[in-house]
C-alpha positions, 0 to 999 in steps of 0.5 A: 304759433299754430294757435296764434294763426288759427285764432287770427283766421277765426277772428278775421272770418268772424269780424272781417278785421285784423285782431290786435294782440289783446284779442287773442289768447297767446299762452306762449310768452316767447311769441311776445318776447322774440322776433322772427320772420315767418311764412304762413302757408294755408292749404285747403284740400291738400293744395296751397290756397293762401300764403304770405311772409317775409325774409326779414323781420318787420314787426316787433314780435313773433306774434305780430309777424304771425298775425300780419302774415296770416292776414296778408295770406288770407285776404291779400294773396292775389292768386286766390280769393280771400278766405271765407268762414266755410273754408276754415274747417277744411284748412291745414296750416304750415308755418316756416320760421326762418332760421338762416338766410344768405345771399347766394353769390356767383352760381352758388345755386348749384350747391343748393339742395332744394329738398332742404332749402328755400330759394327766394329770387328777386329781380334786381329791378325789384319788379318781381319776387318769387319763393320756392319752398322745399318739400312742396314740389316733388319735382325739385330734387336737384338744383337743376330742377330749380331753373325750369321752376324759376323760369315758369314763376318769372314767365321767362324763357331764360333764367339768367342768375345775374338778373336776380338777387338769390337767397338760400333760406333755412326754416323750422317747420311747424304744421298741423298736418296729420302724420300716419 
């Protein structure tokens, strides 16, 4: 998966277009034979710089999901400027492959361990969506820590669960961060 994301970034920064499957060297056949939803998060200098993904499979294969979400992250994440060739040598990649997702019911959020699970919150009128990843923000230790973060992400003084569709997401993480 990391190779596909890296090749996609290299292709895009060289040709300024989305690669096709045949433009990449995909050695792991399972990427072409399976379908998973994924999030691609790219860091520069230890900070999130680009991210994109979905909680439901959109493309026919995992390889296509990786390509699409990488391109969305590096060129369309409105929080950041698109990636440039100079950025490539300084980046780290994290891929979250969604292994389980479930809609939370009436205040099940209090049972969530934010150090292990994602939370996806979607306003019921579909005007906004936000994701909170585990192991990214050190202040997220209990479910009570989620509420101020959700308030900040939705720019609201009060978070009322009845106004949102909440998902708990479990993932397998693949990254190229060096461990010491």
